[in-house]
C-alpha positions in Angstrom: 5.7 -15.0 -9.6 9.7 -13.9 -9.1 10.6 -10.3 -9.8 12.7 -11.2 -13.0 9.4 -12.6 -14.2 7.1 -9.7 -13.2 9.7 -7.5 -14.9 9.6 -9.6 -18.1 6.0 -9.4 -18.2 5.9 -5.6 -17.6 8.5 -5.6 -20.9 6.3 -7.7 -22.8 3.2 -5.6 -22.2 4.8 -2.4 -22.9 6.4 -3.8 -26.4 2.5 -4.9 -27.1 1.3 -1.4 -26.3 4.1 0.2 -28.6 3.3 -2.2 -31.2 -0.5 -1.6 -31.0 0.0 2.1 -31.5 2.1 1.1 -34.5 -0.7 -1.2 -35.9 -3.0 1.9 -35.2 -0.7 4.1 -37.4 -0.6 1.7 -40.0 -4.6 1.3 -40.2 -4.5 -2.3 -39.0 -6.6 -1.9 -36.2 -9.4 1.0 -35.3 -9.0 3.5 -32.7 -11.6 1.8 -30.6 -10.0 -1.5 -30.9 -6.7 0.0 -29.8 -8.2 2.0 -26.9 -9.7 -1.0 -25.2 -6.6 -3.0 -25.7 -4.5 0.0 -24.2 -6.8 0.1 -21.3 -6.7 -3.5 -20.3 -2.5 -3.5 -20.7 -2.6 -0.5 -18.6 -4.6 -2.3 -16.0 -2.2 -5.3 -16.4 0.8 -3.1 -15.8 -0.6 -1.4 -12.7 -1.1 -5.0 -11.2 2.5 -6.1 -12.3 4.0 -2.8 -10.8 1.6 -3.4 -7.6 2.9 -7.0 -7.3 6.6 -5.9 -7.8 6.1 -3.0 -5.0 4.5 -5.6 -2.8 7.6 -8.0 -3.2 10.1 -5.6 -2.6 8.5 -4.1 0.8 8.1 -7.6 2.0 11.6 -8.2 1.5 12.7 -4.8 2.9 10.8 -5.8 6.1 12.3 -9.4 6.1 9.2 -11.0 5.1 9.1 -13.6 2.3 8.6 -11.5 -1.0 6.9 -15.0 -2.1 3.8 -14.2 -0.1 3.1 -11.2 -2.1 -0.1 -11.7 -4.1 -1.6 -9.8 -7.1 -4.7 -7.8 -5.8 -7.8 -7.3 -7.8 -7.8 -4.9 -10.1 -10.2 -2.5 -8.3 -7.5 -2.5 -5.2 -4.8 -1.6 -7.2 -3.7 2.1 -6.2 -3.2 3.3 -9.8 -6.8 1.9 -11.1 -8.9 4.2 -12.7 -6.4 7.2 -13.0 
C-alpha cells in the first residue's frame, strides 16, 4: 500500500468515525454499537499510522518503503492506550 493509499484510508476511517458520532446523536445507533465500532476504527487508524511511519522511516534510511508491512494490532505502539 502506497503512502497516498494509506492517507486515503485514514481519511475514510476518520470520516466514518464522524458519521458514526452523528448517527449516535440522531439515535440511529446505540451507544454500545458506536463504542464498539469506534474501538475498531481506532485500531485500524493506529495500524495505518504505524505503517505510514514505517514507510517514511524506510524511505529516510534509503530503504524500499514497499517492504514495510502492517504489524499485528498487539504490536502497534498506540494499541490499548
